N, C-alpha and C positions, 0 to 999 in steps of 0.2 A: 650060727653060720655052722652049719653039717661040717664034717669031715673035711681035713685038706683033699683037694682035689676032687671035691664034689661038686664043686659050682662052675658054672663057665665063665668067661670073661669078656664081656661087650667095650671092646676098644672104643673109649669116647676121646675126641679131643680135649686138651685142657681148658681151652676158651667154645667151652659149648654152652646150649641154654637149660640150665638145670633139668628140664624135662626129660633127656638124655638119660641123665644118670639115673633119674628116676623110671623111669619106663625099664631100663635096664633091669632094676630089682623086681619089679614086678614080673619080669620073664623068669624071676630065681637066677639072675646072671652077676656079675657083679663089672662095675665100670672103672676102666682103668685109664687112667687119664696119661698123656703124653704132651712133651713140651713141643712148642712151636718156637721159633728163633725171631723172636722180635728186630731185631736189627738188621737180620737180611728178609725182612721183607714179612714175615711173620710163616718164612719156610717150612715145609715138612722137612728135618732131616733123615735120613734112612737110618743113618747109626744108632743117632736117639731112640728111633722106632723099635731098634732090636735090642737096644739095651734095655726098654721098657719092656719089652717081651720077657726077654732074659729072666726081670725081674717078677714079672708077674708069673711066672710060672712056677714058683715057687709057693703059691698060696691056689693057683687056678687054672684049669684051662683054658688059656685065650682061642676060639675063635670068630669073631668078628671082627673088621680093623673098620671103624667110620670114619670118613672125611666129608668134611662141609666145606662144597668149593662153590660159590664167595662162602668166604670165611665170617663165623659171624659168632660173637658182633667185632671182630676184627675186620672186617671189609676187604680180605685181600683175595688174591687168584693165583691159583696154584700154576705155575709154572708148566709146558707138556714133558718136560723134564721131569721135572717131579712127579707129575700123574704116569709118567713110565716107571720111572723107580721104584715107587708104590704098589705097584700092579706086580712088577718084578716079585718084590715083595714076599707078596702076599702068595704067591704063586709058591714060593722057594717053605714059604710057613704053613700052607693051606691053611689059608685062613676063608673065609667068606667078606667080601668087598663090600661097602655100603659106601657108594660115590657114583660119579657120572658114567656112562660107560661109553662113549662115545673113541676114547682114546684106546680103550680096548678093542674096539672093532678095527681100529685102525692099524694097532701091533700086528692084527694076523698070528698066523697060527704058527706055534701049538697055544699059544695065551688064551685067543679068542675061543677056544674050545675046552679049554679045562680051568679055567678062572673064575669061581663059583661066584653072584654081583647081583646086589638090589642096589638097583637105583629111584630116588625117591625125587619128585617136583611138586611145590608147592607152592598152590597161584598165591601166597601172601607172600613167597619173597622174588617173585617173579613178573607179577603180572598186573592185582587186583587189589595188592595190602591187605593187612590184614585181617581177620575176622568173617570170612568167607569159609574157611574151614576145606575147601578142594585139594584137591591135588592126584598125582597118579603115581605107579610105581612099576618099574619091568624087573622082572624075574630072566638073569642070566645062566645057565649051565647050574640049574638048582633040582635038585634030586624029584622025579614025580613025586613020591611019601611025601614028602614036604609041602610042595606045592596045594597038595589036598585041602591043609589044613589055612594056607594062604585062600584061597577057594573061599572055604567056609566064613573064615573069618570076614572076608569080605562084603558075602552075602548080608552082614548084619550092619554094616557100618556104610552111612549115608550121609552126602553132603547136604548143605537145605537147596531150596530150588534153586536161589538166585548163586550160589556157588556153584552149581551144574550150569548153568545157564556161562558162566565166565569162565567155567574152565571150557568149556566146547568153545567158547571164544577164543581163547587161548591156543587151543588145540587147532582149531578151523577159521582163522580170523579172516576177516571180508579181504574179496581181494580188489584189485584198483577198478574194477568195472561195477564193483556192486555200488549202492547209492549210501551204505552205510559207510562206503569206505575212509571218505575224507574228514569226519567225526572220528573214526576211529582211531587213522592215522596219525591225525593231530593231537588225541589224547595222548596215544604210546611216547613219538617224539615229545611233546612238553614234560610228560614224567618224567626222560632219560635228560633233557636240557635240563631238569629244577636237582635230580638227586646229582650231576654232575657238578652243576654250579655249586651245591652245598658244601661236596665232598672237597671240589677246591676252596670255599672259603672255611670250614674247621681248618685246612692245612697249613691254608696263608696267618688266620690269625692267631689257631693255638701253634704253630714253629715259630711265630714271636713270643712269646708270652715266656718267661724265666719261668724254667720250674718245669714245663708243660714239653712232652715231647709224644709226636702223633707222627706212626708210619702212614704212608701214604693208602689212601679208600682208592682201592681197584674195582669194587662190587659189592655190592649187599647192600644194607640201608641202615648202616651202625657204622661208628668209628668207636677205637680203641685207645684213646691215651694216654700216656704214660705221666701220672703224675706225683711233683716232690713230695714230700709231705715231713716234715721237720719232726727229731727226737721228741721234743717235747710235745708233741701231738701225739707218737707215737704211743707214749705214757698213758699220756692220756687216753685214750684207745682202750688200753688193756687197765687200767681203773673203772672204765663202765663196760670190762665186757665186751667190748665191741673190736671186730677186722679195723683196719684202722681208714680203709677207706668208706666201710660204713659210716665211720666216724665223722668222716668229712662228707659226704652225702648229706647225712642228718644236719650237720653244720651249716651248707649250704641248702637246705629245704628251708631249715629255719628261717634264718638271713633273708632268704630272697627268692621265696617258693618257686623254686629252678627245683626240680624232681631227675637226679640220672644214675643208674645203676651200676652200683660199685662193683668194684671187676672179680669182688672174689667170688661174687655169686656163679660165675663164670670158671674160674679157676685163673690163677697167672704163678711165673716164677715166685718163689720166696723170697722178701723183699722188696719185690714189686709192687708197686700200686695204681691200677687203673679205675679209670670211668667208661660208661657204656652211653653211648651220646649219637640218638637217631638224626639218621640225613630226611628225614618224610616230613619235615614240619615245613613250612613254608617260608621262604627265602628270609621274610623279615621277622618272624619269630625268632629262627636261628641264627639271626646276626644280634637279637636281644640276649638270647642265650648265652654266644660266647661273649659278649661282654660280658654281661654278669658274670659267668664263671669265671675269665679272667681277673678281673678286675675280685673278685671273693677269696681267688687262690692267693693272691699278692698281699690282701688282707692277714688273709689264714698264715701266708707264712711270716709275715712281720708280725701276728701274734701270738705266736708257738715260737720265734725263736730266741 
């Protein structure tokens, strides 16, 4: 690392895909995680953000605040009040905001013309599932000299043909008068029903399981339940040089074949342990995964008690 204050910091939510921190490093920046309030539905607390900002300034220059909404992997959706508080904080601290632009437009002057914002939309997070590598971003109040860099970079990055077709479909979906509309609407509504059903089932099943707690999933494609791990399991994980939730997930995989993402891959409050659970599974498969998970966790608690 170069001398103090010589690198920029990209604020990244502590529960975010690891690629965010990696991308910040490639840009010569430092990823600075900030906490979410799990017991308040993974809310973003303004005072917690300010505290992280003060601490970060000791070692870097915070420049960007990254907001993932709906949360990934937490599955929460920020309230309107939370988004307004975040935008005001960004204006006070002169940061660049990575978030949805709708609330900023509705807040009006002077914020709408002064807050710098980059809004990203990924096809895989809202329309077509993963693997298509397509999306877009919008730049608001960005300096023209910076825009040139985006134009140059954008000319060298293209999604696959199928990804481009699906992105066009997402941006300009069929109209009710179009022949393809019934099939399109049936698939879209079916996807929404399946996700809503899976989110409810995760909440119902895990909410009854001893030692597992899951906040309501309001959006997104994953749940992020917290699991209890006994002290003997923590000790065994330390002996093996593993994070405790990694140890649990490895034991689960070896015993049942079920693969889950340990929460430490995303970041989590110290002393808590989580697992990332996909909601994109067929309903029948999800039921089997939930049953297997709850039974294995109960046996795990008994084995290491």
